[in-house]
LUMLO-243447 format. One record per atom (N, C-alpha, C): residue in three letters; residue number from 1; atom name; x, y, z. Coordinates in pm, whole numbers. Atoms other than C-alpha are relative to their C-alpha. Layout:
N
ALA|NUM|CA|X|Y|Z
...
END
This chain:
141
MET|1|N|89|-90|72
MET|1|CA|5967|13169|16216
MET|1|C|84|112|-57
SER|2|N|-79|-104|67
SER|2|CA|6110|13417|15968
SER|2|C|-72|134|6
VAL|3|N|58|-134|4
VAL|3|CA|6055|13790|15938
VAL|3|C|-116|2|-100
GLY|4|N|108|6|100
GLY|4|CA|5851|13721|15624
GLY|4|C|-126|-63|54
GLN|5|N|117|64|-59
GLN|5|CA|5622|13487|15816
GLN|5|C|-67|92|100
LEU|6|N|59|-94|-95
LEU|6|CA|5575|13749|16089
LEU|6|C|-84|103|-74
GLN|7|N|74|-99|76
GLN|7|CA|5472|14008|15830
GLN|7|C|-126|-63|-60
LYS|8|N|111|68|63
LYS|8|CA|5247|13758|15652
LYS|8|C|-110|-32|101
ASN|9|N|98|39|-102
ASN|9|CA|5079|13642|15974
ASN|9|C|-49|118|83
LYS|10|N|40|-120|-73
LYS|10|CA|5047|13999|16108
LYS|10|C|1|-23|150
VAL|11|N|-18|21|-143
VAL|11|CA|5181|13911|16451
VAL|11|C|-16|134|71
PRO|12|N|15|-126|-72
PRO|12|CA|5087|14175|16711
PRO|12|C|136|62|29
ASP|13|N|-124|-74|-23
ASP|13|CA|5348|14442|16794
ASP|13|C|97|-78|89
ILE|14|N|-83|80|-88
ILE|14|CA|5485|14239|17085
ILE|14|C|-79|-127|30
CYS|15|N|70|126|-22
CYS|15|CA|5392|13872|17108
CYS|15|C|-21|-22|149
PRO|16|N|25|22|-142
PRO|16|CA|5228|13786|17441
PRO|16|C|85|-115|53
PRO|17|N|-77|111|-58
PRO|17|CA|5431|13570|17680
PRO|17|C|-74|-132|-17
GLY|18|N|60|132|16
GLY|18|CA|5372|13204|17612
GLY|18|C|-53|-26|-139
HIS|19|N|53|18|135
HIS|19|CA|5257|13265|17255
HIS|19|C|93|-90|-82
TYR|20|N|-100|86|61
TYR|20|CA|5579|13103|17133
TYR|20|C|83|-60|113
PRO|21|N|-68|56|-116
PRO|21|CA|5682|12881|17429
PRO|21|C|145|-38|-32
ASN|22|N|-141|36|7
ASN|22|CA|6056|12838|17484
ASN|22|C|75|58|-119
VAL|23|N|-68|-66|110
VAL|23|CA|6150|13071|17199
VAL|23|C|64|126|54
THR|24|N|-66|-122|-47
THR|24|CA|6411|13336|17278
THR|24|C|-27|112|-98
MET|25|N|23|-115|84
MET|25|CA|6359|13684|17148
MET|25|C|113|18|-101
SER|26|N|-108|-11|98
SER|26|CA|6699|13663|16980
SER|26|C|-27|-90|-120
GLU|27|N|37|87|111
GLU|27|CA|6545|13390|16764
GLU|27|C|-126|48|-69
LEU|28|N|128|-47|54
LEU|28|CA|6225|13583|16700
LEU|28|C|6|150|-18
THR|29|N|3|-143|25
THR|29|CA|6221|13923|16534
THR|29|C|-145|44|5
VAL|30|N|136|-44|-24
VAL|30|CA|5915|14114|16639
VAL|30|C|-29|127|-79
LEU|31|N|42|-121|69
LEU|31|CA|5730|14366|16429
LEU|31|C|-46|102|103
PHE|32|N|40|-106|-92
PHE|32|CA|5696|14694|16611
PHE|32|C|-31|121|-86
GLY|33|N|40|-104|93
GLY|33|CA|5497|14945|16411
GLY|33|C|48|-37|-139
ASN|34|N|-53|27|134
ASN|34|CA|5665|14973|16072
ASN|34|C|145|-42|1
SER|35|N|-141|36|-4
SER|35|CA|6013|14888|16197
SER|35|C|18|-137|62
LEU|36|N|-32|130|-55
LEU|36|CA|6178|14561|16288
LEU|36|C|100|19|113
ILE|37|N|-89|-12|-114
ILE|37|CA|6343|14528|16628
ILE|37|C|41|-140|42
ASP|38|N|-50|127|-51
ASP|38|CA|6564|14239|16740
ASP|38|C|27|19|148
LEU|39|N|-12|-17|-145
LEU|39|CA|6527|14211|17117
LEU|39|C|93|-107|54
LYS|40|N|-98|100|-37
LYS|40|CA|6847|14018|17185
LYS|40|C|10|-14|151
GLY|41|N|-28|24|-139
GLY|41|CA|6905|13857|17519
GLY|41|C|-120|-15|90
THR|42|N|120|10|-82
THR|42|CA|6546|13835|17636
THR|42|C|-75|-126|-38
THR|43|N|71|125|24
THR|43|CA|6353|13512|17673
THR|43|C|-149|20|22
MET|44|N|145|-2|-20
MET|44|CA|5979|13485|17620
MET|44|C|-38|-125|75
SER|45|N|43|112|-80
SER|45|CA|5813|13264|17872
SER|45|C|-135|33|60
SER|46|N|127|-26|-66
SER|46|CA|5472|13223|18029
SER|46|C|19|15|150
ALA|47|N|-29|-14|-143
ALA|47|CA|5640|13220|18372
ALA|47|C|9|148|35
PRO|48|N|-9|-139|-43
PRO|48|CA|5617|13544|18572
PRO|48|C|145|36|35
SER|49|N|-140|-32|-22
SER|49|CA|5982|13636|18526
SER|49|C|52|87|-113
TYR|50|N|-71|-78|102
TYR|50|CA|6223|13858|18335
TYR|50|C|138|-60|-9
THR|51|N|-130|62|20
THR|51|CA|6530|13689|18187
THR|51|C|77|82|-101
ARG|52|N|-83|-84|86
ARG|52|CA|6816|13878|18032
ARG|52|C|145|-44|5
LYS|53|N|-144|25|8
LYS|53|CA|7170|13810|17913
LYS|53|C|70|135|2
ILE|54|N|-65|-128|-23
ILE|54|CA|7399|14090|18030
ILE|54|C|102|32|-111
SER|55|N|-94|-46|103
SER|55|CA|7585|14289|17764
SER|55|C|124|58|67
SER|56|N|-122|-59|-55
SER|56|CA|7934|14432|17806
SER|56|C|-28|140|55
GLU|57|N|34|-134|-50
GLU|57|CA|7785|14782|17845
GLU|57|C|-73|-8|133
GLU|58|N|72|15|-127
GLU|58|CA|7544|14666|18117
GLU|58|C|96|-37|113
ALA|59|N|-96|41|-102
ALA|59|CA|7830|14497|18305
ALA|59|C|88|118|40
LYS|60|N|-89|-113|-27
LYS|60|CA|8059|14800|18274
LYS|60|C|-70|112|76
GLU|61|N|74|-112|-60
GLU|61|CA|7793|15056|18369
GLU|61|C|-85|-43|120
GLU|62|N|69|56|-117
GLU|62|CA|7638|14829|18638
GLU|62|C|-151|26|0
TYR|63|N|146|-9|6
TYR|63|CA|7277|14815|18526
TYR|63|C|-56|-119|-76
ILE|64|N|75|103|71
ILE|64|CA|7017|14569|18401
ILE|64|C|-100|74|-89
LEU|65|N|93|-63|92
LEU|65|CA|6834|14688|18091
LEU|65|C|-138|-63|17
VAL|66|N|138|48|-6
VAL|66|CA|6456|14660|18117
VAL|66|C|-67|41|-131
LEU|67|N|66|-28|126
LEU|67|CA|6279|14631|17784
LEU|67|C|-137|62|23
LYS|68|N|126|-74|-14
LYS|68|CA|5979|14858|17734
LYS|68|C|-120|-94|11
ASN|69|N|115|92|-3
ASN|69|CA|5746|14562|17673
ASN|69|C|-6|-81|129
LYS|70|N|1|71|-129
LYS|70|CA|5842|14421|18017
LYS|70|C|-14|94|118
LEU|71|N|15|-95|-110
LEU|71|CA|5789|14738|18221
LEU|71|C|-113|-37|94
SER|72|N|115|34|-85
SER|72|CA|5454|14611|18348
SER|72|C|32|-112|99
PHE|73|N|-41|105|-93
PHE|73|CA|5636|14320|18517
PHE|73|C|50|62|131
PHE|74|N|-60|-68|-114
PHE|74|CA|5798|14571|18755
PHE|74|C|-93|107|56
PRO|75|N|76|-114|-53
PRO|75|CA|5658|14840|18987
PRO|75|C|18|122|-91
PRO|76|N|-11|-120|84
PRO|76|CA|5605|15184|18831
PRO|76|C|140|61|4
ARG|77|N|-131|-64|11
ARG|77|CA|5910|15376|18717
ARG|77|C|27|89|121
ASN|78|N|-50|-77|-114
ASN|78|CA|6109|15536|19003
ASN|78|C|-58|-41|135
ALA|79|N|54|49|-128
ALA|79|CA|5909|15346|19271
ALA|79|C|99|-102|57
LEU|80|N|-94|94|-62
LEU|80|CA|6143|15169|19514
LEU|80|C|-67|-135|25
PHE|81|N|45|134|-34
PHE|81|CA|6107|14793|19551
PHE|81|C|121|-80|43
GLU|82|N|-109|82|-52
GLU|82|CA|6312|14524|19719
GLU|82|C|33|-111|-99
MET|83|N|-45|111|83
MET|83|CA|6522|14284|19513
MET|83|C|111|-70|75
THR|84|N|-100|79|-70
THR|84|CA|6724|14001|19663
THR|84|C|73|-92|-98
SER|85|N|-81|94|76
SER|85|CA|7005|13790|19523
SER|85|C|85|-73|104
GLY|86|N|-67|73|-108
GLY|86|CA|7122|13520|19763
GLY|86|C|-28|70|131
THR|87|N|19|-70|-127
THR|87|CA|7181|13702|20091
THR|87|C|-2|151|-18
LEU|88|N|0|-144|28
LEU|88|CA|7208|14046|19925
LEU|88|C|-144|48|-18
ARG|89|N|135|-57|8
ARG|89|CA|6895|14257|19969
ARG|89|C|15|150|-24
LYS|90|N|-13|-141|36
LYS|90|CA|6865|14598|19799
LYS|90|C|-134|60|-35
ASN|91|N|112|-77|51
ASN|91|CA|6604|14864|19742
ASN|91|C|43|61|-131
VAL|92|N|-33|-46|135
VAL|92|CA|6606|14943|19371
VAL|92|C|-122|63|-63
ALA|93|N|111|-57|76
ALA|93|CA|6389|15119|19115
ALA|93|C|29|-16|-148
VAL|94|N|-16|-8|146
VAL|94|CA|6330|15105|18742
VAL|94|C|15|149|-31
GLU|95|N|-30|-139|36
GLU|95|CA|6488|15427|18619
GLU|95|C|0|12|-152
SER|96|N|-3|-20|145
SER|96|CA|6499|15582|18274
SER|96|C|83|123|-34
TYR|97|N|-65|-119|52
TYR|97|CA|6686|15831|18061
TYR|97|C|-39|17|-146
ARG|98|N|33|-31|139
ARG|98|CA|6609|16006|17734
ARG|98|C|120|-32|-87
CYS|99|N|-107|40|90
CYS|99|CA|6810|15889|17434
CYS|99|C|-39|33|-144
THR|100|N|21|-24|143
THR|100|CA|6852|15974|17068
THR|100|C|89|-94|-81
CYS|101|N|-87|95|69
CYS|101|CA|7049|15662|16969
CYS|101|C|-55|-42|-137
GLN|102|N|59|31|130
GLN|102|CA|6807|15614|16678
GLN|102|C|-13|126|-86
GLY|103|N|0|-126|73
GLY|103|CA|6862|15971|16562
GLY|103|C|-80|107|73
PRO|104|N|66|-110|-71
PRO|104|CA|6744|16315|16677
PRO|104|C|-150|10|-24
ASP|105|N|143|-3|29
ASP|105|CA|6403|16267|16516
ASP|105|C|-77|-109|71
GLU|106|N|66|111|-69
GLU|106|CA|6331|15956|16725
GLU|106|C|44|-10|146
PRO|107|N|-37|9|-141
PRO|107|CA|6390|16043|17092
PRO|107|C|-89|-102|71
HIS|108|N|73|104|-74
HIS|108|CA|6285|15772|17335
HIS|108|C|68|-19|134
ASP|109|N|-57|30|-131
ASP|109|CA|6353|15636|17684
ASP|109|C|60|-138|1
HIS|110|N|-56|130|-33
HIS|110|CA|6576|15352|17797
HIS|110|C|-28|-23|149
TYR|111|N|37|34|-138
TYR|111|CA|6478|15173|18122
TYR|111|C|103|-97|57
PHE|112|N|-103|83|-61
PHE|112|CA|6716|15008|18367
PHE|112|C|-15|-7|151
ILE|113|N|-10|17|-145
ILE|113|CA|6777|14884|18721
ILE|113|C|149|-1|32
ARG|114|N|-142|-1|-40
ARG|114|CA|7112|14965|18887
ARG|114|C|30|-126|81
TRP|115|N|-40|121|-73
TRP|115|CA|7292|14649|19004
TRP|115|C|148|-23|-21
LYS|116|N|-146|22|7
LYS|116|CA|7659|14591|19085
LYS|116|C|32|-148|-10
GLY|117|N|-49|137|3
GLY|117|CA|7860|14277|19023
GLY|117|C|-43|-81|-121
LEU|118|N|41|70|122
LEU|118|CA|7737|14194|18673
LEU|118|C|120|-26|-90
ASN|119|N|-103|33|97
ASN|119|CA|7959|14024|18417
ASN|119|C|-64|-21|-137
LYS|120|N|49|23|136
LYS|120|CA|7919|14021|18039
LYS|120|C|-29|-149|-16
GLY|121|N|37|138|24
GLY|121|CA|7735|13703|17945
GLY|121|C|-80|-63|112
ASP|122|N|86|52|-108
ASP|122|CA|7565|13653|18283
ASP|122|C|-143|-5|-50
THR|123|N|143|5|28
THR|123|CA|7207|13538|18238
THR|123|C|-71|19|133
LEU|124|N|74|-32|-122
LEU|124|CA|6977|13690|18498
LEU|124|C|-145|-40|-17
THR|125|N|144|25|-5
THR|125|CA|6631|13574|18592
THR|125|C|-54|73|121
ILE|126|N|65|-73|-109
ILE|126|CA|6417|13808|18800
ILE|126|C|-141|-53|10
THR|127|N|135|51|-24
THR|127|CA|6103|13662|18955
THR|127|C|-66|84|108
LYS|128|N|77|-71|-102
LYS|128|CA|5827|13822|19159
LYS|128|C|-20|-91|119
GLY|129|N|30|73|-122
GLY|129|CA|5798|13713|19518
GLY|129|C|-146|16|36
ALA|130|N|138|-10|-46
ALA|130|CA|5467|13655|19688
ALA|130|C|-9|104|111
GLY|131|N|21|-100|-104
GLY|131|CA|5340|13947|19895
GLY|131|C|119|93|15
PRO|132|N|-107|-96|-23
PRO|132|CA|5611|14159|20058
PRO|132|C|139|-54|-32
ALA|133|N|-131|60|28
ALA|133|CA|5889|13925|19943
ALA|133|C|76|73|-109
GLY|134|N|-69|-76|103
GLY|134|CA|5970|14163|19657
GLY|134|C|35|-85|-120
TYR|135|N|-47|67|121
TYR|135|CA|6166|14040|19358
TYR|135|C|129|-75|33
ARG|136|N|-121|79|-20
ARG|136|CA|6437|13773|19342
ARG|136|C|79|-2|-131
LEU|137|N|-87|1|117
LEU|137|CA|6735|13790|19108
LEU|137|C|92|-121|14
LYS|138|N|-88|116|3
LYS|138|CA|6919|13472|19015
LYS|138|C|96|16|-116
MET|139|N|-102|-14|104
MET|139|CA|7248|13492|18824
MET|139|C|51|-137|-41
HIS|140|N|-59|122|57
HIS|140|CA|7371|13215|18597
HIS|140|C|126|43|-73
ARG|141|N|-129|-42|61
ARG|141|CA|7740|13256|18512
ARG|141|C|55|-107|-87
END
């Protein structure tokens, strides 16, 4: 689907999960208000998960970027929750910081989870556990 088709079809600001099964966000440019945003590295899926390909900045700074449209998948900002990866079990939180990377007239927040041991190009899948099981992180290298 091209940007022109998105504009023509008036796709909602963020397409609901499952609306375009098995289409990665890097292949689908989403209309957000009057601007176009390419959400690289994120996969749309109807499964209750968050998938992300780690950038060099994320690996260097040891965090997982959380896109604004996926915040509802996680507990509220700054609320601690348990996330496991193999035998590693950590209490983490979705944190944020103010940013003006789009210019001083467009301040906004970036959301992230601190996590060590990430490499550029790793694909992470975070799934919700049932009940108190928390969240599970699976790395694909």
